[in-house]
C-alpha positions as CSV (number, residue, x, y, z in Angstrom):
1,M,142.6,106.2,-73.6
2,N,140.9,104.4,-70.6
3,K,141.9,105.8,-67.4
4,T,144.0,103.1,-65.2
5,V,142.9,101.5,-62.2
6,L,145.5,99.8,-59.6
7,I,143.9,97.5,-57.4
8,T,145.9,96.0,-54.1
9,G,144.4,92.3,-53.1
10,G,143.0,92.2,-56.6
11,S,143.1,88.2,-56.5
12,G,140.7,88.3,-53.8
13,E,136.9,88.6,-53.7
14,I,136.4,91.7,-52.8
15,G,139.1,93.2,-55.0
16,S,138.1,90.5,-58.1
17,A,134.3,92.0,-57.9
18,I,136.2,95.5,-57.7
19,A,138.0,94.7,-61.1
20,L,135.6,93.5,-62.9
21,R,132.7,96.3,-62.1
22,L,135.6,98.9,-63.1
23,A,136.5,96.9,-66.2
24,A,133.1,96.6,-67.5
25,A,132.8,100.6,-66.7
26,G,136.0,100.9,-69.0
27,F,139.0,101.1,-67.1
28,D,141.7,99.6,-67.7
29,I,143.0,97.2,-64.6
30,A,146.2,96.3,-62.5
31,V,145.3,93.7,-60.3
32,T,148.2,93.0,-57.6
33,Y,148.6,89.6,-56.3
34,L,150.9,88.3,-53.2
35,H,149.8,84.7,-52.9
36,G,147.2,84.4,-55.3
37,K,149.5,84.4,-58.6
38,E,147.2,81.7,-60.6
39,K,144.1,83.4,-59.7
40,A,145.1,87.6,-60.4
41,Y,146.7,86.1,-63.9
42,E,143.1,84.4,-65.0
43,L,141.3,87.6,-63.6
44,A,143.5,89.6,-65.8
45,N,143.1,87.4,-68.9
46,E,139.3,87.2,-68.0
47,I,138.9,91.0,-67.8
48,A,141.3,91.9,-71.3
49,E,138.6,89.0,-73.2
50,K,135.3,90.1,-71.7
51,Y,135.5,94.1,-71.6
52,N,137.9,94.4,-74.1
53,V,140.1,96.5,-72.1
54,R,144.4,96.7,-70.7
55,S,144.9,94.3,-67.5
56,Q,147.8,93.1,-66.0
57,A,148.2,91.0,-62.7
58,I,150.8,92.4,-60.9
59,Y,153.3,90.8,-57.7
60,L,153.3,93.3,-54.6
61,D,154.3,92.6,-51.2
62,L,152.8,95.4,-48.7
63,T,155.5,94.6,-46.0
64,D,158.4,95.4,-48.4
65,Q,158.8,98.6,-49.6
66,K,161.4,98.0,-52.4
67,S,158.3,95.5,-54.0
68,I,155.9,98.4,-53.1
69,S,158.0,100.5,-55.6
70,S,158.7,97.4,-57.8
71,A,154.5,97.0,-58.7
72,Y,153.7,100.8,-58.8
73,D,156.8,101.2,-61.5
74,D,155.2,97.8,-63.1
75,C,152.0,99.8,-63.3
76,V,153.3,102.3,-65.1
77,H,155.6,100.5,-67.4
78,L,152.6,98.5,-68.4
79,L,149.4,100.4,-68.0
80,G,150.4,104.1,-67.5
81,E,149.8,106.2,-64.4
82,P,147.0,104.7,-62.5
83,N,144.5,107.3,-62.0
84,V,142.3,105.5,-59.2
85,L,144.0,103.3,-56.9
86,I,142.0,101.0,-54.2
87,N,143.7,99.7,-51.0
88,N,141.8,96.8,-50.7
89,A,144.7,94.5,-50.0
90,G,144.7,92.9,-46.0
91,V,145.4,90.8,-43.5
92,E,143.5,89.4,-40.6
93,S,144.9,88.4,-37.3
94,I,142.8,86.8,-34.7
95,G,143.2,86.3,-31.3
96,L,143.8,87.9,-28.3
97,F,146.1,90.7,-28.1
98,Q,148.6,89.8,-25.3
99,D,149.4,86.4,-27.6
100,L,150.0,88.3,-30.6
101,S,154.1,88.1,-31.4
102,D,155.7,91.4,-31.9
103,A,156.5,90.2,-35.6
104,E,153.0,89.6,-35.9
105,L,151.5,92.6,-34.9
106,V,153.7,94.6,-37.0
107,G,153.0,92.9,-40.3
108,V,149.4,93.4,-39.5
109,L,150.0,97.0,-39.5
110,N,152.2,96.8,-42.1
111,A,149.8,95.0,-44.3
112,N,146.9,96.9,-43.7
113,L,147.7,100.6,-43.1
114,I,151.4,101.3,-43.6
115,G,151.6,99.4,-46.7
116,S,148.7,101.2,-47.8
117,M,149.9,104.8,-47.4
118,L,153.2,104.2,-48.8
119,L,152.1,103.2,-52.3
120,T,149.3,106.3,-52.1
121,K,152.5,108.1,-51.9
122,R,154.2,106.6,-54.8
123,V,150.6,107.3,-56.8
124,L,149.6,111.0,-55.9
125,P,152.3,112.8,-57.4
126,A,150.9,111.8,-61.0
127,M,147.1,112.5,-59.6
128,L,148.1,115.8,-58.2
129,R,150.1,117.4,-61.3
130,E,146.8,116.2,-63.4
131,H,144.4,117.5,-60.9
132,S,142.7,114.4,-61.3
133,G,142.2,111.1,-59.3
134,R,140.3,109.0,-57.0
135,I,141.7,106.8,-54.1
136,I,139.5,104.5,-52.1
137,N,140.6,103.0,-49.6
138,I,138.8,99.5,-48.5
139,A,138.6,99.7,-44.3
140,S,135.9,97.6,-42.0
141,V,133.5,98.3,-39.2
142,W,135.8,97.2,-37.0
143,G,138.1,99.9,-37.7
144,E,135.3,102.4,-36.5
145,C,134.1,100.3,-33.2
146,G,136.7,97.9,-32.2
147,A,136.6,94.3,-32.6
148,S,137.6,91.8,-29.5
149,C,140.2,89.2,-30.2
150,E,141.3,91.3,-34.1
151,V,142.8,95.0,-32.0
152,A,145.8,95.1,-34.8
153,Y,143.4,94.6,-37.7
154,S,141.1,97.1,-35.9
155,T,143.4,99.6,-35.4
156,A,144.8,99.2,-38.6
157,K,141.4,99.7,-40.0
158,A,140.8,102.8,-37.9
159,G,144.5,104.1,-38.8
160,L,143.4,104.0,-42.1
161,I,139.9,105.7,-41.9
162,G,142.0,108.6,-40.0
163,F,144.7,108.5,-43.5
164,T,141.7,108.8,-45.3
165,K,139.8,111.8,-43.7
166,A,143.1,113.6,-43.6
167,L,144.6,113.2,-46.6
168,A,141.2,113.8,-48.7
169,K,141.6,117.3,-46.9
170,E,145.3,117.8,-47.8
171,C,144.4,116.9,-51.6
172,A,140.9,117.9,-52.7
173,P,142.2,121.1,-53.5
174,S,144.2,119.6,-55.9
175,G,141.6,117.6,-57.7
176,V,141.8,114.4,-55.7
177,L,139.2,112.6,-54.2
178,I,139.7,110.1,-51.4
179,N,137.5,108.0,-49.5
180,A,137.0,105.0,-48.1
181,I,134.3,102.2,-48.0
182,S,133.7,100.5,-44.6
183,P,132.4,96.7,-45.3
184,G,130.7,95.3,-42.6
185,F,130.2,91.1,-42.9
186,I,131.3,90.1,-46.0
187,D,130.8,86.5,-47.8
188,T,134.5,86.0,-48.4
189,R,137.2,83.3,-47.3
190,M,138.0,85.9,-44.4
191,N,135.1,84.4,-42.7
192,E,135.7,81.0,-43.2
193,H,136.8,80.1,-39.9
194,L,133.3,80.5,-38.7
195,S,131.2,77.7,-37.8
196,E,127.7,77.3,-39.0
197,A,126.3,78.6,-36.0
198,E,128.6,81.4,-35.4
199,R,127.4,82.6,-39.3
200,A,123.9,81.9,-38.4
201,E,123.7,84.2,-35.1
202,L,125.7,86.9,-37.0
203,I,123.5,87.4,-39.6
204,A,120.4,87.0,-37.5
205,S,122.0,90.6,-36.4
206,I,122.3,91.9,-39.5
207,P,118.6,94.2,-40.2
208,A,119.4,93.1,-43.7
209,S,119.2,89.4,-42.7
210,R,122.3,88.7,-44.9
211,A,125.4,88.3,-45.5
212,G,127.2,91.0,-47.5
213,A,128.4,90.1,-51.1
214,S,132.1,91.4,-52.4
215,D,129.9,93.4,-55.3
216,D,127.9,95.1,-52.8
217,V,131.5,96.9,-51.9
218,A,132.6,96.8,-55.9
219,Q,129.0,98.9,-56.8
220,V,130.0,101.2,-54.0
221,C,133.7,101.6,-55.5
222,E,131.8,102.5,-59.2
223,F,130.3,104.8,-57.7
224,L,133.0,106.6,-56.1
225,V,134.9,106.6,-59.3
226,S,132.1,108.1,-61.3
227,K,131.1,111.7,-62.5
228,S,128.1,111.3,-59.6
229,S,130.9,111.3,-56.7
230,C,132.4,114.4,-57.8
231,Y,131.5,116.4,-54.4
232,I,131.9,113.6,-52.0
233,C,135.5,114.1,-50.3
234,G,136.8,112.3,-47.3
235,Q,134.1,109.9,-46.4
236,T,133.9,106.7,-45.0
237,I,130.5,105.3,-46.5
238,R,129.4,101.9,-44.7
239,V,128.6,99.0,-46.3
240,D,126.7,96.2,-43.8
241,G,123.7,95.9,-43.9
242,G,122.3,98.6,-41.1
243,W,124.5,96.1,-38.8
244,I,126.8,98.6,-36.8
């Protein structure tokens, strides 16, 4: 029986790239979605047909505890206990901190940090019982150095990195390895607000001289779930072309 990967935000560009890479490696894939239902189901069908593995699209709202529990239960029912959890889903909020409504602030923290912690809490018991499992948290370079006008997002991603480091030490003795990936400027819809001039200026500041691709992140995920990464734990791997 194949191992099962649960990927949050699976209908987005990075989530889709991760799902396709890990399906090609032989994993069964559960891709969650919030708004991208059609894309999630198309991806799940593509994975099943192309790679001959099981794949399911599952609804998940990381700001709703009942939805988190339901999504986990659906994954277990349809594909079995996840052996790999990739906390990839997230939302961005751009603007001055003092202009954020309280609801927006709480929403960003819930979607990017608290929801991932709650889902991890559901997934962990089976991994600890089996003395085997991988958890990968998709953070951000802004979680490492902070970004003006993205204070809530930066704070949530910094929390995700701290969560990774602390939980990794707690779970490594039981055979569960936890790491984070810190993407830089990745060419996704999240950056569509940039003008062409802003985009060109940003790319000029990246030593690799290009925006990152979703598959750049997916390749690191593939490594972190492989046997080759069996002594890597509690790390934050930056994927930013040397930007930060």
